[in-house]
C-alpha positions in Angstrom: -46.3 -31.2 0.3 -43.4 -30.3 -1.9 -39.8 -31.3 -1.4 -39.1 -27.9 0.1 -41.5 -28.5 2.9 -40.6 -30.4 6.1 -40.5 -34.1 5.1 -42.5 -36.5 7.2 -42.1 -40.2 8.0 -44.6 -42.2 10.1 -48.0 -40.5 10.0 -49.1 -37.1 8.9 -46.4 -34.5 9.8 -43.6 -36.7 11.1 -40.1 -35.8 10.0 -37.8 -38.0 8.1 -35.0 -38.6 10.5 -31.4 -37.9 11.5 -28.2 -39.3 13.1 -24.4 -38.6 13.3 -21.2 -40.4 13.6 -18.5 -39.0 15.9 -15.9 -39.3 13.1 -17.9 -37.1 10.7 -18.0 -33.3 10.7 -21.1 -32.3 12.6 -22.8 -29.3 14.1 -24.5 -29.5 17.6 -27.8 -30.2 15.9 -26.4 -32.8 13.5 -24.2 -33.3 10.5 -23.4 -30.3 8.3 -25.2 -31.0 5.0 -22.2 -29.6 3.1 -20.2 -32.5 4.5 -22.6 -35.2 3.3 -21.0 -35.7 -0.2 -17.6 -36.5 1.4 -19.2 -38.8 4.0 -21.1 -40.7 1.4 -18.0 -40.9 -0.8 -16.1 -42.5 2.1 -18.8 -45.1 2.6 -18.9 -45.7 -1.2 -15.1 -46.4 -1.1 -15.7 -49.0 1.6 -18.3 -50.7 -0.5 -16.2 -50.6 -3.7 -13.2 -52.0 -1.9 -15.0 -55.3 -1.2 -14.6 -54.8 2.6 -18.3 -55.6 3.3 -18.6 -58.7 1.1 -17.0 -61.5 3.2 -19.4 -63.4 5.5 -16.9 -62.9 8.4 -17.5 -59.1 8.1 -21.2 -59.5 8.0 -21.2 -61.8 11.0 -19.2 -59.2 13.0 -21.7 -56.5 12.2 -24.7 -58.6 13.2 -23.0 -59.8 16.3 -22.3 -56.1 17.1 -26.0 -55.3 16.8 -27.0 -58.3 19.0 -24.5 -57.2 21.7 -25.8 -53.6 21.5 -29.4 -54.6 22.0 -28.6 -57.1 24.8 -26.3 -54.9 26.8 -27.8 -51.5 26.1 -31.5 -52.3 25.8 -32.3 -50.6 29.1 -30.5 -47.4 28.1 -32.5 -47.3 24.9 -35.8 -47.9 26.8 -35.0 -45.0 29.1 -34.3 -42.8 26.1 -37.7 -43.8 24.6 -39.4 -42.8 27.8 -37.7 -39.4 27.7 -38.8 -38.9 24.1 -42.5 -39.7 24.4 -43.2 -41.4 27.8 -43.2 -44.8 26.2 -44.1 -47.4 28.8 -41.2 -49.7 29.7 -42.8 -53.0 28.7 -44.0 -51.6 25.4 -40.6 -50.2 24.6 -38.8 -53.4 25.5 -41.1 -55.6 23.5 -41.6 -53.5 20.4 -38.3 -51.8 20.0 -35.8 -54.1 21.7 -37.0 -57.8 21.8 -38.7 -57.6 18.4 -35.5 -56.2 16.9 -33.2 -58.6 18.7 -35.2 -61.6 17.4 -34.9 -60.2 13.8 -31.2 -59.7 14.0 -30.6 -63.2 15.6 -32.6 -64.8 12.8 -30.4 -63.1 10.1 -27.3 -64.1 12.0 -28.4 -67.7 12.5 -29.2 -68.2 8.8 -26.6 -66.0 7.2 -24.5 -68.7 5.6 -27.5 -70.7 4.3 -29.3 -67.7 2.9 -26.3 -66.3 1.1 -25.3 -69.6 -0.4 -25.7 -69.9 -4.2 -28.9 -71.8 -5.0 -29.1 -74.3 -7.9 -31.8 -73.7 -10.5 -33.5 -76.5 -12.5 -33.0 -76.5 -16.3 -35.2 -77.6 -19.2 -34.0 -80.2 -21.6 -33.3 -77.4 -24.1 -30.9 -75.8 -21.6 -28.8 -78.9 -21.3 -26.0 -79.7 -21.0 -25.3 -77.0 -18.4 -26.0 -75.8 -14.9 -27.5 -72.7 -13.4 -27.6 -71.1 -10.0 -28.7 -67.8 -8.3 -26.0 -65.8 -6.4 -27.1 -63.3 -3.7 -24.8 -60.4 -4.5 -24.4 -57.2 -2.4 -25.9 -54.2 -4.0 -23.2 -51.9 -2.8 -24.2 -48.9 -0.6 -27.7 -48.5 0.8 -29.4 -45.6 2.5 -31.8 -46.2 5.5 -34.1 -43.3 6.4 -35.9 -44.2 9.6 -38.9 -42.8 11.5 -39.5 -41.7 15.1 -42.4 -43.9 16.3 -40.3 -47.1 16.8 -36.9 -45.5 16.4 -34.8 -48.5 17.4 -36.8 -51.3 15.6 -37.3 -49.3 12.4 -33.7 -48.2 12.3 -31.9 -51.4 13.2 -34.1 -53.9 11.3 -33.5 -52.4 7.9 -29.8 -51.8 8.8 -29.4 -55.4 9.8 -30.9 -56.7 6.5 -28.6 -54.4 4.6 -25.5 -55.5 6.5 -26.5 -59.2 6.2 -26.6 -58.7 2.5 -23.1 -57.3 2.5 -23.7 -53.7 1.9 -22.2 -50.5 3.3 -24.9 -48.3 4.8 -25.7 -44.7 5.5 -28.3 -44.4 8.3 -30.5 -41.4 9.0 -32.6 -41.8 12.2 -35.3 -39.4 13.1 -34.7 -36.0 14.8 -38.2 -36.2 16.3 -36.9 -38.8 18.8 -33.8 -36.9 19.8 -33.0 -38.7 23.0 -33.2 -42.1 21.4 -31.4 -41.0 18.3 -28.5 -39.7 20.3 -28.1 -42.9 22.3 -28.6 -45.1 19.3 -26.2 -43.2 17.1 -23.5 -43.5 19.8 -24.1 -47.2 20.2 -24.1 -47.9 16.5 -20.7 -46.1 16.3 -19.4 -48.3 19.1 -20.5 -51.6 17.7 -20.2 -51.3 13.9 -17.5 -50.7 11.3 -17.4 -46.9 11.2 -15.8 -46.9 7.7 -18.6 -48.8 6.2 -21.6 -47.5 8.3 -22.2 -43.8 8.7 -25.0 -42.6 11.0 -26.0 -39.0 10.2 -28.0 -36.9 12.7 -29.9 -33.8 11.6 -33.2 -32.5 10.4 -35.0 -32.6 7.0 -32.1 -30.7 5.4 -29.9 -33.8 6.0 -32.5 -36.1 4.4 -32.8 -33.7 1.4 -29.0 -33.6 1.0 -28.8 -37.4 1.2 -31.4 -37.9 -1.5 -29.2 -35.9 -3.8 -26.5 -38.6 -3.6 -26.3 -41.8 -5.6 -27.1 -44.9 -3.6 -27.6 -48.5 -4.7 -30.7 -48.9 -2.6 -32.9 -46.6 -0.5 -35.0 -47.9 2.4 -37.6 -45.5 3.7 -40.2 -45.9 6.4 -42.7 -43.1 6.8 -45.7 -41.4 5.3 -47.1 -41.9 1.8 -46.5 -38.2 1.0 -42.8 -38.3 1.7 -42.6 -41.8 0.2 -43.5 -40.1 -3.1 -40.7 -37.6 -2.6 -38.2 -40.4 -1.9 -39.4 -42.3 -5.0 -39.0 -39.3 -7.2 -35.5 -38.7 -5.9 -34.6 -42.4 -6.4 -35.9 -42.3 -9.9 -33.2 -39.9 -11.0 -30.6 -42.6 -10.6 -33.0 -45.5 -11.1 -32.3 -46.5 -7.5 -34.3 -49.5 -6.2 -36.3 -48.7 -3.1 -38.3 -50.3 -0.3 -41.0 -47.9 0.8 -42.7 -48.9 4.1 -45.6 -46.4 4.3 -48.9 -46.5 6.0 -52.6 -45.8 5.4 -55.9 -46.5 7.1 -55.8 -50.1 8.2 -59.4 -51.4 8.8 -60.6 -53.9 11.4 -63.7 -55.8 10.3 -65.8 -57.3 13.1 -68.2 -59.9 11.6 -71.5 -60.9 12.9 -70.2 -64.1 14.6 -67.1 -62.5 16.1 -66.4 -62.8 19.8 -67.1 -59.1 20.8 -65.2 -59.3 24.1 -62.1 -60.7 22.3 -62.4 -58.3 19.4 -62.7 -55.3 21.8 -59.7 -56.3 23.9 -57.4 -56.9 21.0 -58.4 -54.0 18.9 -58.1 -51.7 21.9 -54.6 -53.0 22.7 -53.4 -52.6 19.1 -55.0 -49.2 18.6 -53.7 -47.5 21.7 -50.3 -49.2 21.8 -47.7 -46.4 21.5 -50.6 -44.0 21.7 -51.8 -45.1 18.3 -48.6 -44.0 16.6 -48.0 -47.3 14.7 -48.3 -47.6 11.0 -50.1 -50.9 11.3 -52.5 -49.9 14.1 -56.2 -50.5 13.4 -57.2 -47.1 12.0 -61.0 -47.7 12.1 -63.5 -50.5 12.8 -66.4 -51.7 10.6 -69.3 -53.5 12.3 -72.9 -54.2 11.5 -75.4 -51.8 13.0 -77.0 -54.3 15.4 -73.6 -55.1 17.0 -72.2 -51.6 16.9 -73.3 -50.4 20.4 -72.3 -53.7 22.0 -68.8 -53.4 20.5 -68.4 -49.8 21.5 -69.5 -50.5 25.0 -66.9 -53.3 25.3 -64.1 -51.1 23.9 -64.9 -48.4 26.4 -64.8 -50.9 29.2 -61.4 -52.2 28.0 -60.0 -48.7 27.8 -61.0 -48.2 31.4 -59.5 -51.5 32.4 -56.2 -50.8 30.6 -55.8 -47.1 31.4 -58.0 -46.4 34.4 -60.7 -43.7 34.8 -58.2 -41.0 34.1 -56.1 -42.2 31.2 -54.1 -38.9 31.0 -52.3 -39.9 34.2 -51.8 -43.6 33.2 -48.2 -44.7 33.1 -49.2 -47.3 30.5 -50.2 -44.7 27.9 -47.5 -43.2 25.7 -47.4 -39.5 24.9 -48.0 -37.9 21.5 -44.6 -37.2 20.0 -44.9 -33.4 19.8 -47.2 -30.4 20.0 -47.8 -30.3 16.2 -49.1 -33.8 16.2 -51.3 -33.0 19.3 -52.8 -30.1 17.4 -53.4 -32.2 14.4 -55.3 -34.8 16.5 -57.4 -32.1 18.1 -58.3 -30.9 14.7 -59.6 -34.3 13.7 -62.2 -34.2 16.4 -63.9 -31.2 14.9 -66.6 -31.6 12.3 -66.3 -35.3 12.1 -70.1 -35.8 12.1 -70.0 -38.6 14.7 -70.5 -39.1 18.4 -67.6 -39.3 20.9 -68.3 -42.3 23.1 -65.2 -41.8 25.3 -62.1 -39.6 25.5 -61.5 -36.5 23.4 -59.5 -34.7 26.1 -55.8 -34.2 26.3 -53.0 -32.7 28.5 -50.9 -30.1 26.6 -48.1 -30.3 29.2 -47.5 -34.1 29.1 -48.8 -34.4 25.5 -51.0 -37.3 26.5 -54.2 -37.7 24.5 -57.0 -39.8 26.1 -58.0 -42.9 24.1 -60.9 -41.7 22.1 -63.8 -43.6 20.3 -65.8 -41.8 17.7 -69.0 -43.6 16.6 -70.2 -43.3 13.0 -68.2 -40.3 11.8 -69.0 -39.1 8.3 -67.0 -41.2 5.8 -65.8 -38.1 4.0 -64.7 -36.3 7.1 -61.1 -35.4 7.8 -61.0 -38.1 10.5 -61.7 -40.7 7.7 -59.6 -39.1 5.0 -56.0 -39.8 6.2 -54.2 -42.1 8.5 -55.0 -41.0 12.1 -51.7 -42.0 13.6 -52.9 -41.3 17.1 -55.3 -42.6 19.9 -58.6 -42.0 18.1 -60.7 -45.0 17.0 -63.6 -44.5 14.6 -66.3 -47.2 14.7 -68.5 -47.2 11.7 -71.7 -49.1 10.9 -71.9 -51.1 7.7 -74.8 -53.2 6.5 -73.1 -56.5 6.2 -69.8 -58.2 5.3 -70.1 -57.4 1.6 -70.6 -53.7 2.5 -67.5 -53.8 4.7 -65.5 -55.3 1.8 -66.8 -52.5 -0.5 -65.9 -49.9 2.0 -62.3 -51.1 2.2 -62.0 -51.5 -1.6 -63.3 -48.0 -2.2 -60.2 -46.6 -0.5 -56.4 -46.9 -1.0 -54.9 -50.3 -0.2 -54.0 -50.3 3.5 -50.8 -51.6 5.0 -52.8 -54.0 7.2 -56.2 -55.5 7.4 -57.8 -57.1 10.5 -60.8 -59.4 10.5 -62.6 -60.9 13.5 -64.9 -63.8 13.2 -65.5 -67.6 13.5 -66.9 -68.4 10.1 -64.0 -69.5 7.9 -66.0 -68.8 4.7 -66.5 -65.2 5.7 -62.9 -64.7 6.7 -61.7 -66.3 3.5 -64.0 -63.9 1.5 -62.5 -60.9 3.2 -58.9 -62.1 2.6 -59.6 -63.0 -1.1 -61.6 -59.9 -2.0 -59.5 -57.2 -0.4 -55.9 -56.2 -1.0 -53.5 -55.1 1.8 -49.9 -55.3 2.8 -50.8 -58.1 5.3 -53.7 -59.6 7.1 -54.2 -60.7 10.7 -57.3 -62.8 11.7 -58.7 -62.6 15.2 -55.9 -60.4 16.5 -54.0 -57.3 15.4 -50.4 -56.6 14.4 -49.2 -60.1 14.8 -48.8 -60.5 11.1 -45.5 -58.6 11.5 -44.3 -60.3 14.7 -42.8 -63.6 13.4 -39.4 -62.6 11.9 -39.8 -65.3 9.2 -42.9 -63.5 7.7 -42.1 -60.8 5.1 -43.5 -57.4 5.9 -44.4 -54.6 3.4 -47.2 -52.6 1.8 -49.1 -52.6 -1.5 -50.2 -49.6 -3.6 -50.3 -46.4 -1.5 -49.1 -48.3 1.6 -45.7 -49.0 0.0 -43.7 -51.6 -1.9 -41.0 -54.1 -1.2 -40.7 -56.6 1.7 -38.3 -57.2 4.5 -37.8 -59.2 7.7 -35.8 -62.4 7.6 -34.8 -63.9 4.3 -37.1 -61.4 2.4 -35.1 -58.5 3.7 -31.7 -60.0 2.9 -32.8 -60.8 -0.6 -34.4 -57.4 -1.1 -31.1 -55.8 -0.3 -29.2 -58.1 -2.6 -28.9 -58.5 -6.4 -30.2 -62.0 -6.9 -27.9 -62.7 -9.8 -28.6 -65.6 -12.1 -25.6 -67.5 -13.5 -25.8 -70.0 -16.3 -22.8 -72.2 -17.3 -23.0 -74.1 -20.6 -21.0 -77.2 -21.3 -18.4 -76.7 -24.0 -19.3 -79.9 -25.7 -21.5 -81.0 -27.3 -22.4 -77.8 -29.1 -26.0 -78.3 -30.2 -26.6 -76.8 -33.7 -30.4 -76.4 -33.5 -30.2 -72.8 -32.5 -27.8 -71.7 -35.2 -28.7 -70.5 -38.7 -29.4 -71.6 -41.3 -32.9 -72.3 -39.9 -34.6 -75.3 -41.4 -38.0 -77.0 -41.1 -36.4 -79.9 -39.3 -34.9 -77.6 -36.6 -38.2 -75.8 -36.2 -40.0 -79.1 -35.7 -37.4 -80.3 -33.2 -37.6 -77.1 -31.2 -41.4 -77.3 -31.2 -41.5 -80.7 -29.6 
C-alpha cells in the first residue's frame, strides 16, 4: 500500500478515521481538507498560549470526559449497534466502562503523576539536587480506528489532555454513527479552542499528516503504521503506534481444555473477531487437537446457538469489503473447516469459524485475520510452539494456557510480544494501571494510566548545582592527582 491508497487502521483494509467540530468549516461528509492548516494553527495557538498547562484546565477536560461517558454511554452504545450490530453488553463493557475506568484513573492521580520527582545524585554530583518535570509536549494528533471507536479515541485523548496538551482528534469514518455522536459529545464537553475533532475520510488523515505536531498517536494496521511513521519522520515527531499482528494462543499438554476452549472462544469472537489483541490462531499438540476443537465448537454453539447468523450476541463485520476479505481467506487454506464458514451478506454477520491445520504459508496464516475465523494448528510440543511463534513477526499479544509454571515461564521468557496473558485472553489490557503497547511490527510506545501520561509528556530532567563550594577537580589543568581522585 502506498500513501495514495486508502489508509487503514485496525486490521487489513480498515480506514484511518475522521471527525469534525461544529466550529470548523466542514462539508456534509467531514472537514474540508483545505481548512485543516487553519484549524491546526488555531489549536497550536492554544497550546503555545499555555492555556492547556494548568492542572485546573486538565482536571476540567478529564471531568468532561467522565461526565460524557456517564451521561451519554447509552447513546454511544446505540450508535455502536447501528454501525455494526455490536451487542449492548459488549459495547458497554469494552467501549464505555473500560474507557471510563481509564479516565477516572488519570483524574484521580493527576496531581501526583504530574508532580516533579526528585532524583538521587552520586557523590560526584554533590552539592546539588535534581528532579524530573513532566512537561506538556504541546499539540498532539490522535488518529483512531473503527473497531472500538469510543475506547480507542477517548483513551489516547485523555492521556494527552492529562499531560497538558492541545489535541487534534481524527475518529474513523468506518463507524459513522458512533463518530457523529462522539464528535458532538466531545465538542459539548471539552475546550473547543484546544481540542479539534475532525471528521472525514482518508483525505483528512493525509492532510493532517502534512502538519507539524509534537506527537502522533495512531491505532491501526502495521501497513498504515509505516505510513504514519514516515510522515512523522519528516519533522522528527515522536509517535505511539498501536498496531496488530497475529497473536497466538498456546495450549500446553497440561492445560484445562474446557477452560481454554471457553476463554479462547470468548476472546476470539468478541466484536466478531475485530480486535487487535484477539487470539489469531491456536497452537496445540496433535494428541489434544481434536479434543480442543470439539470443545471450541461446543462453546460456539453454547454462546451463539445453532444458527449464529441470527444471534444477537454476535457483532457484524464492519463492511462489505471486510466481508469479502474474510471469504477470501477461506479459499485455498489447506485445512479443514470444523464449523462455520457461512455468512449473511445483508446483515454482514459471519459465522464463528474454526479451521483445523491450515497450511502455515496460506493467506489465512499470513496476515492478521481480524474477523471470526480461528485456525487451530498442530505442533509437536511446547518447544515447537515457541519456534513457530518466533519464526513470525512479534505479535501484539500472546496467550498461554497450562498448569506447569516451568512451561509457562519458558514461553514468557523465550518469546517476545507486546503483552502476555496466562490462562485467559485480553485481560493483560484490562487493568488501567498496566501499560499497553506493541513491540516490533506490532507497534511501539505504551499507554494506559501513568504510562500514557508520561508518553505524552516531555520527562524533562532538571539539575541545580550549588553555587558554593565550586569543586575544582573537573577544571583544567588536569593533573595526576585529579585523575586519581575522580577514579576513586
